[in-house]
PDB file of N, CA, C and O in Angstrom:
ATOM      1  N   MET A   1      33.140 -16.142   2.971  1.00  0.00           N
ATOM      2  CA  MET A   1      31.972 -16.089   3.841  1.00  0.00           C
ATOM      3  C   MET A   1      31.407 -14.672   3.926  1.00  0.00           C
ATOM      4  O   MET A   1      30.191 -14.476   3.910  1.00  0.00           O
ATOM      5  N   GLU A   2      32.303 -13.685   4.018  1.00  0.00           N
ATOM      6  CA  GLU A   2      31.844 -12.307   4.113  1.00  0.00           C
ATOM      7  C   GLU A   2      31.136 -11.863   2.849  1.00  0.00           C
ATOM      8  O   GLU A   2      30.156 -11.120   2.912  1.00  0.00           O
ATOM      9  N   SER A   3      31.625 -12.312   1.697  1.00  0.00           N
ATOM     10  CA  SER A   3      31.006 -11.902   0.436  1.00  0.00           C
ATOM     11  C   SER A   3      29.587 -12.483   0.303  1.00  0.00           C
ATOM     12  O   SER A   3      28.710 -11.852  -0.286  1.00  0.00           O
ATOM     13  N   VAL A   4      29.369 -13.669   0.845  1.00  0.00           N
ATOM     14  CA  VAL A   4      28.035 -14.265   0.822  1.00  0.00           C
ATOM     15  C   VAL A   4      27.091 -13.450   1.699  1.00  0.00           C
ATOM     16  O   VAL A   4      25.957 -13.174   1.308  1.00  0.00           O
ATOM     17  N   LEU A   5      27.558 -13.067   2.878  1.00  0.00           N
ATOM     18  CA  LEU A   5      26.748 -12.262   3.788  1.00  0.00           C
ATOM     19  C   LEU A   5      26.424 -10.910   3.174  1.00  0.00           C
ATOM     20  O   LEU A   5      25.296 -10.429   3.287  1.00  0.00           O
ATOM     21  N   ILE A   6      27.394 -10.302   2.531  1.00  0.00           N
ATOM     22  CA  ILE A   6      27.159  -9.012   1.866  1.00  0.00           C
ATOM     23  C   ILE A   6      26.145  -9.183   0.743  1.00  0.00           C
ATOM     24  O   ILE A   6      25.278  -8.328   0.561  1.00  0.00           O
ATOM     25  N   GLY A   7      26.240 -10.266  -0.005  1.00  0.00           N
ATOM     26  CA  GLY A   7      25.284 -10.542  -1.075  1.00  0.00           C
ATOM     27  C   GLY A   7      23.871 -10.725  -0.548  1.00  0.00           C
ATOM     28  O   GLY A   7      22.917 -10.218  -1.137  1.00  0.00           O
ATOM     29  N   ILE A   8      23.733 -11.437   0.546  1.00  0.00           N
ATOM     30  CA  ILE A   8      22.413 -11.655   1.153  1.00  0.00           C
ATOM     31  C   ILE A   8      21.831 -10.338   1.646  1.00  0.00           C
ATOM     32  O   ILE A   8      20.664 -10.043   1.386  1.00  0.00           O
ATOM     33  N   LEU A   9      22.629  -9.542   2.355  1.00  0.00           N
ATOM     34  CA  LEU A   9      22.151  -8.254   2.866  1.00  0.00           C
ATOM     35  C   LEU A   9      21.783  -7.304   1.732  1.00  0.00           C
ATOM     36  O   LEU A   9      20.801  -6.568   1.832  1.00  0.00           O
ATOM     37  N   THR A  10      22.564  -7.316   0.660  1.00  0.00           N
ATOM     38  CA  THR A  10      22.249  -6.480  -0.496  1.00  0.00           C
ATOM     39  C   THR A  10      20.930  -6.910  -1.132  1.00  0.00           C
ATOM     40  O   THR A  10      20.127  -6.068  -1.533  1.00  0.00           O
ATOM     41  N   GLY A  11      20.711  -8.204  -1.222  1.00  0.00           N
ATOM     42  CA  GLY A  11      19.452  -8.713  -1.770  1.00  0.00           C
ATOM     43  C   GLY A  11      18.257  -8.328  -0.915  1.00  0.00           C
ATOM     44  O   GLY A  11      17.215  -7.944  -1.446  1.00  0.00           O
ATOM     45  N   ILE A  12      18.393  -8.424   0.388  1.00  0.00           N
ATOM     46  CA  ILE A  12      17.301  -8.040   1.296  1.00  0.00           C
ATOM     47  C   ILE A  12      17.029  -6.542   1.182  1.00  0.00           C
ATOM     48  O   ILE A  12      15.872  -6.129   1.106  1.00  0.00           O
ATOM     49  N   ALA A  13      18.079  -5.731   1.169  1.00  0.00           N
ATOM     50  CA  ALA A  13      17.903  -4.279   1.057  1.00  0.00           C
ATOM     51  C   ALA A  13      17.233  -3.923  -0.266  1.00  0.00           C
ATOM     52  O   ALA A  13      16.359  -3.057  -0.304  1.00  0.00           O
ATOM     53  N   GLY A  14      17.631  -4.574  -1.339  1.00  0.00           N
ATOM     54  CA  GLY A  14      17.009  -4.326  -2.638  1.00  0.00           C
ATOM     55  C   GLY A  14      15.543  -4.702  -2.655  1.00  0.00           C
ATOM     56  O   GLY A  14      14.728  -4.005  -3.258  1.00  0.00           O
ATOM     57  N   SER A  15      15.201  -5.799  -1.997  1.00  0.00           N
ATOM     58  CA  SER A  15      13.803  -6.221  -1.923  1.00  0.00           C
ATOM     59  C   SER A  15      12.959  -5.215  -1.147  1.00  0.00           C
ATOM     60  O   SER A  15      11.847  -4.887  -1.559  1.00  0.00           O
ATOM     61  N   VAL A  16      13.480  -4.729  -0.033  1.00  0.00           N
ATOM     62  CA  VAL A  16      12.752  -3.744   0.772  1.00  0.00           C
ATOM     63  C   VAL A  16      12.529  -2.468  -0.029  1.00  0.00           C
ATOM     64  O   VAL A  16      11.430  -1.912  -0.019  1.00  0.00           O
ATOM     65  N   VAL A  17      13.549  -2.009  -0.711  1.00  0.00           N
ATOM     66  CA  VAL A  17      13.424  -0.796  -1.527  1.00  0.00           C
ATOM     67  C   VAL A  17      12.387  -1.010  -2.628  1.00  0.00           C
ATOM     68  O   VAL A  17      11.585  -0.119  -2.909  1.00  0.00           O
ATOM     69  N   SER A  18      12.401  -2.183  -3.249  1.00  0.00           N
ATOM     70  CA  SER A  18      11.428  -2.480  -4.307  1.00  0.00           C
ATOM     71  C   SER A  18      10.000  -2.439  -3.791  1.00  0.00           C
ATOM     72  O   SER A  18       9.122  -1.887  -4.454  1.00  0.00           O
ATOM     73  N   VAL A  19       9.753  -3.010  -2.624  1.00  0.00           N
ATOM     74  CA  VAL A  19       8.406  -3.010  -2.037  1.00  0.00           C
ATOM     75  C   VAL A  19       7.967  -1.591  -1.706  1.00  0.00           C
ATOM     76  O   VAL A  19       6.818  -1.226  -1.953  1.00  0.00           O
ATOM     77  N   LEU A  20       8.864  -0.791  -1.154  1.00  0.00           N
ATOM     78  CA  LEU A  20       8.509   0.588  -0.815  1.00  0.00           C
ATOM     79  C   LEU A  20       8.213   1.419  -2.059  1.00  0.00           C
ATOM     80  O   LEU A  20       7.279   2.221  -2.060  1.00  0.00           O
ATOM     81  N   LEU A  21       8.995   1.235  -3.108  1.00  0.00           N
ATOM     82  CA  LEU A  21       8.744   1.961  -4.358  1.00  0.00           C
ATOM     83  C   LEU A  21       7.414   1.539  -4.981  1.00  0.00           C
ATOM     84  O   LEU A  21       6.680   2.379  -5.501  1.00  0.00           O
ATOM     85  N   TYR A  22       7.103   0.253  -4.933  1.00  0.00           N
ATOM     86  CA  TYR A  22       5.829  -0.228  -5.468  1.00  0.00           C
ATOM     87  C   TYR A  22       4.655   0.369  -4.690  1.00  0.00           C
ATOM     88  O   TYR A  22       3.663   0.784  -5.289  1.00  0.00           O
ATOM     89  N   ALA A  23       4.761   0.413  -3.365  1.00  0.00           N
ATOM     90  CA  ALA A  23       3.683   0.979  -2.550  1.00  0.00           C
ATOM     91  C   ALA A  23       3.486   2.461  -2.859  1.00  0.00           C
ATOM     92  O   ALA A  23       2.351   2.930  -2.941  1.00  0.00           O
ATOM     93  N   ALA A  24       4.571   3.194  -3.029  1.00  0.00           N
ATOM     94  CA  ALA A  24       4.462   4.621  -3.360  1.00  0.00           C
ATOM     95  C   ALA A  24       3.837   4.800  -4.741  1.00  0.00           C
ATOM     96  O   ALA A  24       3.029   5.706  -4.943  1.00  0.00           O
ATOM     97  N   TRP A  25       4.204   3.948  -5.682  1.00  0.00           N
ATOM     98  CA  TRP A  25       3.632   4.020  -7.032  1.00  0.00           C
ATOM     99  C   TRP A  25       2.129   3.732  -7.010  1.00  0.00           C
ATOM    100  O   TRP A  25       1.357   4.421  -7.676  1.00  0.00           O
ATOM    101  N   MET A  26       1.710   2.716  -6.245  1.00  0.00           N
ATOM    102  CA  MET A  26       0.279   2.388  -6.158  1.00  0.00           C
ATOM    103  C   MET A  26      -0.508   3.542  -5.527  1.00  0.00           C
ATOM    104  O   MET A  26      -1.594   3.879  -5.998  1.00  0.00           O
ATOM    105  N   ARG A  27       0.035   4.148  -4.463  1.00  0.00           N
ATOM    106  CA  ARG A  27      -0.641   5.256  -3.805  1.00  0.00           C
ATOM    107  C   ARG A  27      -0.793   6.430  -4.775  1.00  0.00           C
ATOM    108  O   ARG A  27      -1.853   7.053  -4.835  1.00  0.00           O
ATOM    109  N   LYS A  28       0.263   6.730  -5.532  1.00  0.00           N
ATOM    110  CA  LYS A  28       0.188   7.814  -6.517  1.00  0.00           C
ATOM    111  C   LYS A  28      -0.838   7.488  -7.596  1.00  0.00           C
ATOM    112  O   LYS A  28      -1.600   8.360  -8.015  1.00  0.00           O
ATOM    113  N   ARG A  29      -0.860   6.255  -8.039  1.00  0.00           N
ATOM    114  CA  ARG A  29      -1.802   5.834  -9.076  1.00  0.00           C
ATOM    115  C   ARG A  29      -3.249   5.988  -8.597  1.00  0.00           C
ATOM    116  O   ARG A  29      -4.110   6.440  -9.351  1.00  0.00           O
ATOM    117  N   ILE A  30      -3.511   5.612  -7.349  1.00  0.00           N
ATOM    118  CA  ILE A  30      -4.864   5.733  -6.789  1.00  0.00           C
ATOM    119  C   ILE A  30      -5.233   7.205  -6.646  1.00  0.00           C
ATOM    120  O   ILE A  30      -6.351   7.592  -6.986  1.00  0.00           O
ATOM    121  N   ASN A  31      -4.317   8.031  -6.152  1.00  0.00           N
ATOM    122  CA  ASN A  31      -4.610   9.451  -5.990  1.00  0.00           C
ATOM    123  C   ASN A  31      -4.796  10.141  -7.341  1.00  0.00           C
ATOM    124  O   ASN A  31      -5.601  11.066  -7.457  1.00  0.00           O
ATOM    125  N   ASP A  32      -4.058   9.699  -8.364  1.00  0.00           N
ATOM    126  CA  ASP A  32      -4.242  10.262  -9.705  1.00  0.00           C
ATOM    127  C   ASP A  32      -5.621   9.927 -10.271  1.00  0.00           C
ATOM    128  O   ASP A  32      -6.169  10.686 -11.070  1.00  0.00           O
ATOM    129  N   ARG A  33      -6.180   8.791  -9.857  1.00  0.00           N
ATOM    130  CA  ARG A  33      -7.521   8.396 -10.304  1.00  0.00           C
ATOM    131  C   ARG A  33      -8.612   9.100  -9.512  1.00  0.00           C
ATOM    132  O   ARG A  33      -9.788   8.980  -9.857  1.00  0.00           O
ATOM    133  N   GLY A  34      -8.262   9.821  -8.476  1.00  0.00           N
ATOM    134  CA  GLY A  34      -9.258  10.567  -7.720  1.00  0.00           C
ATOM    135  C   GLY A  34      -9.338  10.190  -6.262  1.00  0.00           C
ATOM    136  O   GLY A  34     -10.193  10.722  -5.553  1.00  0.00           O
ATOM    137  N   GLY A  35      -8.487   9.292  -5.772  1.00  0.00           N
ATOM    138  CA  GLY A  35      -8.485   8.911  -4.361  1.00  0.00           C
ATOM    139  C   GLY A  35      -9.608   7.960  -4.024  1.00  0.00           C
ATOM    140  O   GLY A  35      -9.830   6.974  -4.726  1.00  0.00           O
ATOM    141  N   CYS A  36     -10.315   8.255  -2.950  1.00  0.00           N
ATOM    142  CA  CYS A  36     -11.422   7.405  -2.485  1.00  0.00           C
ATOM    143  C   CYS A  36     -12.510   7.343  -3.558  1.00  0.00           C
ATOM    144  O   CYS A  36     -12.897   8.378  -4.101  1.00  0.00           O
ATOM    145  N   PRO A  37     -13.010   6.140  -3.872  1.00  0.00           N
ATOM    146  CA  PRO A  37     -14.054   6.035  -4.890  1.00  0.00           C
ATOM    147  C   PRO A  37     -15.373   6.690  -4.476  1.00  0.00           C
ATOM    148  O   PRO A  37     -16.193   7.006  -5.337  1.00  0.00           O
ATOM    149  N   GLU A  38     -15.589   6.900  -3.189  1.00  0.00           N
ATOM    150  CA  GLU A  38     -16.839   7.514  -2.714  1.00  0.00           C
ATOM    151  C   GLU A  38     -16.746   9.030  -2.632  1.00  0.00           C
ATOM    152  O   GLU A  38     -17.584   9.736  -3.193  1.00  0.00           O
ATOM    153  N   CYS A  39     -15.715   9.541  -1.926  1.00  0.00           N
ATOM    154  CA  CYS A  39     -15.679  10.982  -1.646  1.00  0.00           C
ATOM    155  C   CYS A  39     -14.503  11.708  -2.300  1.00  0.00           C
ATOM    156  O   CYS A  39     -14.464  12.938  -2.289  1.00  0.00           O
ATOM    157  N   GLY A  40     -13.540  10.970  -2.872  1.00  0.00           N
ATOM    158  CA  GLY A  40     -12.421  11.600  -3.551  1.00  0.00           C
ATOM    159  C   GLY A  40     -11.270  12.023  -2.659  1.00  0.00           C
ATOM    160  O   GLY A  40     -10.334  12.663  -3.137  1.00  0.00           O
ATOM    161  N   THR A  41     -11.308  11.686  -1.378  1.00  0.00           N
ATOM    162  CA  THR A  41     -10.216  12.030  -0.471  1.00  0.00           C
ATOM    163  C   THR A  41      -8.961  11.249  -0.867  1.00  0.00           C
ATOM    164  O   THR A  41      -9.036  10.035  -1.053  1.00  0.00           O
ATOM    165  N   PRO A  42      -7.806  11.918  -1.000  1.00  0.00           N
ATOM    166  CA  PRO A  42      -6.573  11.199  -1.346  1.00  0.00           C
ATOM    167  C   PRO A  42      -6.186  10.202  -0.261  1.00  0.00           C
ATOM    168  O   PRO A  42      -6.432  10.431   0.923  1.00  0.00           O
ATOM    169  N   VAL A  43      -5.574   9.085  -0.679  1.00  0.00           N
ATOM    170  CA  VAL A  43      -5.111   8.122   0.315  1.00  0.00           C
ATOM    171  C   VAL A  43      -3.874   8.693   0.989  1.00  0.00           C
ATOM    172  O   VAL A  43      -3.089   9.382   0.339  1.00  0.00           O
ATOM    173  N   PRO A  44      -3.680   8.423   2.284  1.00  0.00           N
ATOM    174  CA  PRO A  44      -2.555   9.012   3.016  1.00  0.00           C
ATOM    175  C   PRO A  44      -1.214   8.406   2.599  1.00  0.00           C
ATOM    176  O   PRO A  44      -1.159   7.322   2.017  1.00  0.00           O
ATOM    177  N   ALA A  45      -0.143   9.124   2.907  1.00  0.00           N
ATOM    178  CA  ALA A  45       1.200   8.668   2.567  1.00  0.00           C
ATOM    179  C   ALA A  45       1.600   7.441   3.384  1.00  0.00           C
ATOM    180  O   ALA A  45       2.322   6.574   2.891  1.00  0.00           O
ATOM    181  N   THR A  46       1.139   7.367   4.613  1.00  0.00           N
ATOM    182  CA  THR A  46       1.423   6.201   5.445  1.00  0.00           C
ATOM    183  C   THR A  46       0.148   5.402   5.612  1.00  0.00           C
ATOM    184  O   THR A  46      -0.927   5.957   5.841  1.00  0.00           O
ATOM    185  N   ARG A  47       0.282   4.085   5.494  1.00  0.00           N
ATOM    186  CA  ARG A  47      -0.880   3.209   5.572  1.00  0.00           C
ATOM    187  C   ARG A  47      -0.887   2.502   6.916  1.00  0.00           C
ATOM    188  O   ARG A  47       0.088   1.855   7.297  1.00  0.00           O
ATOM    189  N   VAL A  48      -2.005   2.633   7.633  1.00  0.00           N
ATOM    190  CA  VAL A  48      -2.190   1.907   8.884  1.00  0.00           C
ATOM    191  C   VAL A  48      -3.334   0.933   8.649  1.00  0.00           C
ATOM    192  O   VAL A  48      -4.482   1.359   8.523  1.00  0.00           O
ATOM    193  N   PRO A  49      -3.049  -0.374   8.587  1.00  0.00           N
ATOM    194  CA  PRO A  49      -4.103  -1.346   8.316  1.00  0.00           C
ATOM    195  C   PRO A  49      -5.166  -1.335   9.414  1.00  0.00           C
ATOM    196  O   PRO A  49      -4.849  -1.251  10.601  1.00  0.00           O
ATOM    197  N   THR A  50      -6.427  -1.421   9.001  1.00  0.00           N
ATOM    198  CA  THR A  50      -7.531  -1.462   9.974  1.00  0.00           C
ATOM    199  C   THR A  50      -8.161  -2.842  10.060  1.00  0.00           C
ATOM    200  O   THR A  50      -9.113  -3.045  10.813  1.00  0.00           O
ATOM    201  N   SER A  51      -7.635  -3.798   9.289  1.00  0.00           N
ATOM    202  CA  SER A  51      -8.142  -5.176   9.341  1.00  0.00           C
ATOM    203  C   SER A  51      -7.005  -6.126   8.983  1.00  0.00           C
ATOM    204  O   SER A  51      -5.961  -5.709   8.482  1.00  0.00           O
ATOM    205  N   ARG A  52      -7.226  -7.398   9.248  1.00  0.00           N
ATOM    206  CA  ARG A  52      -6.228  -8.402   8.907  1.00  0.00           C
ATOM    207  C   ARG A  52      -6.044  -8.473   7.383  1.00  0.00           C
ATOM    208  O   ARG A  52      -4.930  -8.666   6.897  1.00  0.00           O
ATOM    209  N   ARG A  53      -7.136  -8.317   6.642  1.00  0.00           N
ATOM    210  CA  ARG A  53      -7.057  -8.352   5.190  1.00  0.00           C
ATOM    211  C   ARG A  53      -6.149  -7.226   4.676  1.00  0.00           C
ATOM    212  O   ARG A  53      -5.323  -7.443   3.790  1.00  0.00           O
ATOM    213  N   GLN A  54      -6.310  -6.036   5.236  1.00  0.00           N
ATOM    214  CA  GLN A  54      -5.463  -4.911   4.820  1.00  0.00           C
ATOM    215  C   GLN A  54      -4.007  -5.151   5.213  1.00  0.00           C
ATOM    216  O   GLN A  54      -3.099  -4.782   4.468  1.00  0.00           O
ATOM    217  N   ALA A  55      -3.777  -5.753   6.354  1.00  0.00           N
ATOM    218  CA  ALA A  55      -2.409  -6.014   6.789  1.00  0.00           C
ATOM    219  C   ALA A  55      -1.720  -7.012   5.858  1.00  0.00           C
ATOM    220  O   ALA A  55      -0.528  -6.880   5.581  1.00  0.00           O
ATOM    221  N   LEU A  56      -2.462  -8.005   5.377  1.00  0.00           N
ATOM    222  CA  LEU A  56      -1.872  -9.028   4.516  1.00  0.00           C
ATOM    223  C   LEU A  56      -1.817  -8.629   3.055  1.00  0.00           C
ATOM    224  O   LEU A  56      -0.818  -8.890   2.385  1.00  0.00           O
ATOM    225  N   TRP A  57      -2.874  -7.997   2.541  1.00  0.00           N
ATOM    226  CA  TRP A  57      -3.002  -7.772   1.103  1.00  0.00           C
ATOM    227  C   TRP A  57      -2.993  -6.307   0.689  1.00  0.00           C
ATOM    228  O   TRP A  57      -3.078  -6.009  -0.502  1.00  0.00           O
ATOM    229  N   GLY A  58      -2.892  -5.393   1.633  1.00  0.00           N
ATOM    230  CA  GLY A  58      -2.872  -3.975   1.289  1.00  0.00           C
ATOM    231  C   GLY A  58      -4.265  -3.391   1.225  1.00  0.00           C
ATOM    232  O   GLY A  58      -5.262  -4.086   1.421  1.00  0.00           O
ATOM    233  N   GLY A  59      -4.315  -2.113   0.950  1.00  0.00           N
ATOM    234  CA  GLY A  59      -5.582  -1.415   0.884  1.00  0.00           C
ATOM    235  C   GLY A  59      -5.650  -0.319   1.927  1.00  0.00           C
ATOM    236  O   GLY A  59      -4.755  -0.170   2.759  1.00  0.00           O
ATOM    237  N   TRP A  60      -6.715   0.436   1.867  1.00  0.00           N
ATOM    238  CA  TRP A  60      -6.895   1.573   2.759  1.00  0.00           C
ATOM    239  C   TRP A  60      -8.330   1.659   3.219  1.00  0.00           C
ATOM    240  O   TRP A  60      -9.227   1.087   2.599  1.00  0.00           O
ATOM    241  N   THR A  61      -8.549   2.373   4.306  1.00  0.00           N
ATOM    242  CA  THR A  61      -9.864   2.798   4.744  1.00  0.00           C
ATOM    243  C   THR A  61      -9.856   4.317   4.698  1.00  0.00           C
ATOM    244  O   THR A  61      -8.987   4.954   5.294  1.00  0.00           O
ATOM    245  N   CYS A  62     -10.825   4.904   3.989  1.00  0.00           N
ATOM    246  CA  CYS A  62     -10.872   6.351   3.827  1.00  0.00           C
ATOM    247  C   CYS A  62     -11.027   7.017   5.195  1.00  0.00           C
ATOM    248  O   CYS A  62     -11.878   6.627   5.995  1.00  0.00           O
ATOM    249  N   GLU A  63     -10.199   8.020   5.450  1.00  0.00           N
ATOM    250  CA  GLU A  63     -10.262   8.747   6.714  1.00  0.00           C
ATOM    251  C   GLU A  63     -11.500   9.629   6.789  1.00  0.00           C
ATOM    252  O   GLU A  63     -11.951   9.976   7.881  1.00  0.00           O
ATOM    253  N   ASN A  64     -12.056   9.996   5.627  1.00  0.00           N
ATOM    254  CA  ASN A  64     -13.187  10.915   5.589  1.00  0.00           C
ATOM    255  C   ASN A  64     -14.533  10.191   5.711  1.00  0.00           C
ATOM    256  O   ASN A  64     -15.358  10.547   6.552  1.00  0.00           O
ATOM    257  N   CYS A  65     -14.748   9.172   4.866  1.00  0.00           N
ATOM    258  CA  CYS A  65     -16.080   8.536   4.824  1.00  0.00           C
ATOM    259  C   CYS A  65     -16.086   7.093   5.306  1.00  0.00           C
ATOM    260  O   CYS A  65     -17.161   6.520   5.483  1.00  0.00           O
ATOM    261  N   GLY A  66     -14.902   6.474   5.528  1.00  0.00           N
ATOM    262  CA  GLY A  66     -14.846   5.114   6.041  1.00  0.00           C
ATOM    263  C   GLY A  66     -14.955   4.028   4.975  1.00  0.00           C
ATOM    264  O   GLY A  66     -15.075   2.850   5.314  1.00  0.00           O
ATOM    265  N   THR A  67     -14.917   4.395   3.696  1.00  0.00           N
ATOM    266  CA  THR A  67     -14.979   3.408   2.622  1.00  0.00           C
ATOM    267  C   THR A  67     -13.700   2.590   2.613  1.00  0.00           C
ATOM    268  O   THR A  67     -12.603   3.142   2.703  1.00  0.00           O
ATOM    269  N   GLU A  68     -13.839   1.263   2.503  1.00  0.00           N
ATOM    270  CA  GLU A  68     -12.675   0.397   2.452  1.00  0.00           C
ATOM    271  C   GLU A  68     -12.324   0.105   0.998  1.00  0.00           C
ATOM    272  O   GLU A  68     -13.195  -0.234   0.196  1.00  0.00           O
ATOM    273  N   MET A  69     -11.024   0.241   0.660  1.00  0.00           N
ATOM    274  CA  MET A  69     -10.544   0.024  -0.701  1.00  0.00           C
ATOM    275  C   MET A  69      -9.521  -1.097  -0.695  1.00  0.00           C
ATOM    276  O   MET A  69      -8.839  -1.324   0.304  1.00  0.00           O
ATOM    277  N   ASP A  70      -9.418  -1.798  -1.817  1.00  0.00           N
ATOM    278  CA  ASP A  70      -8.355  -2.780  -1.957  1.00  0.00           C
ATOM    279  C   ASP A  70      -7.061  -2.067  -2.352  1.00  0.00           C
ATOM    280  O   ASP A  70      -7.027  -0.839  -2.429  1.00  0.00           O
ATOM    281  N   SER A  71      -6.009  -2.828  -2.598  1.00  0.00           N
ATOM    282  CA  SER A  71      -4.726  -2.215  -2.897  1.00  0.00           C
ATOM    283  C   SER A  71      -4.689  -1.497  -4.238  1.00  0.00           C
ATOM    284  O   SER A  71      -3.757  -0.740  -4.510  1.00  0.00           O
ATOM    285  N   SER A  72      -5.701  -1.727  -5.086  1.00  0.00           N
ATOM    286  CA  SER A  72      -5.788  -1.021  -6.367  1.00  0.00           C
ATOM    287  C   SER A  72      -6.694   0.199  -6.304  1.00  0.00           C
ATOM    288  O   SER A  72      -6.827   0.918  -7.294  1.00  0.00           O
ATOM    289  N   GLY A  73      -7.321   0.445  -5.154  1.00  0.00           N
ATOM    290  CA  GLY A  73      -8.184   1.598  -4.990  1.00  0.00           C
ATOM    291  C   GLY A  73      -9.634   1.337  -5.325  1.00  0.00           C
ATOM    292  O   GLY A  73     -10.428   2.277  -5.376  1.00  0.00           O
ATOM    293  N   ASN A  74     -10.008   0.079  -5.558  1.00  0.00           N
ATOM    294  CA  ASN A  74     -11.395  -0.271  -5.834  1.00  0.00           C
ATOM    295  C   ASN A  74     -12.152  -0.451  -4.524  1.00  0.00           C
ATOM    296  O   ASN A  74     -11.630  -1.024  -3.567  1.00  0.00           O
ATOM    297  N   GLU A  75     -13.378   0.040  -4.491  1.00  0.00           N
ATOM    298  CA  GLU A  75     -14.194  -0.074  -3.284  1.00  0.00           C
ATOM    299  C   GLU A  75     -14.533  -1.539  -3.033  1.00  0.00           C
ATOM    300  O   GLU A  75     -14.879  -2.278  -3.954  1.00  0.00           O
ATOM    301  N   LEU A  76     -14.428  -1.944  -1.765  1.00  0.00           N
ATOM    302  CA  LEU A  76     -14.770  -3.301  -1.386  1.00  0.00           C
ATOM    303  C   LEU A  76     -16.212  -3.340  -0.898  1.00  0.00           C
ATOM    304  O   LEU A  76     -16.641  -2.472  -0.138  1.00  0.00           O
ATOM    305  N   ALA A  77     -16.947  -4.341  -1.333  1.00  0.00           N
ATOM    306  CA  ALA A  77     -18.321  -4.524  -0.868  1.00  0.00           C
ATOM    307  C   ALA A  77     -18.299  -4.985   0.583  1.00  0.00           C
ATOM    308  O   ALA A  77     -17.421  -5.752   0.978  1.00  0.00           O
ATOM    309  N   GLU A  78     -19.244  -4.528   1.363  1.00  0.00           N
ATOM    310  CA  GLU A  78     -19.299  -4.934   2.750  1.00  0.00           C
ATOM    311  C   GLU A  78     -19.734  -6.380   2.832  1.00  0.00           C
ATOM    312  O   GLU A  78     -20.595  -6.828   2.075  1.00  0.00           O
ATOM    313  N   ALA A  79     -19.121  -7.116   3.772  1.00  0.00           N
ATOM    314  CA  ALA A  79     -19.428  -8.547   3.906  1.00  0.00           C
ATOM    315  C   ALA A  79     -20.779  -8.778   4.535  1.00  0.00           C
ATOM    316  O   ALA A  79     -21.187  -9.925   4.717  1.00  0.00           O
TER     317      ALA A  79
END
């Protein structure tokens, strides 16, 4: 029973680490491309979602000009 619990916890920890590494890689990739598509401001290290869409699917809002980007750094058209 203990080995099953250890296996489950190890799997959860590995998944969390994988998600964090992916997020850091995406942020670096966006900043390497120039950051914000409008003003070039780098995306911040910590992401605070400003909409439900950002909370569910990722993305950023530029702190400088307010441009909303998807998780790949592409500018989103206003609805």
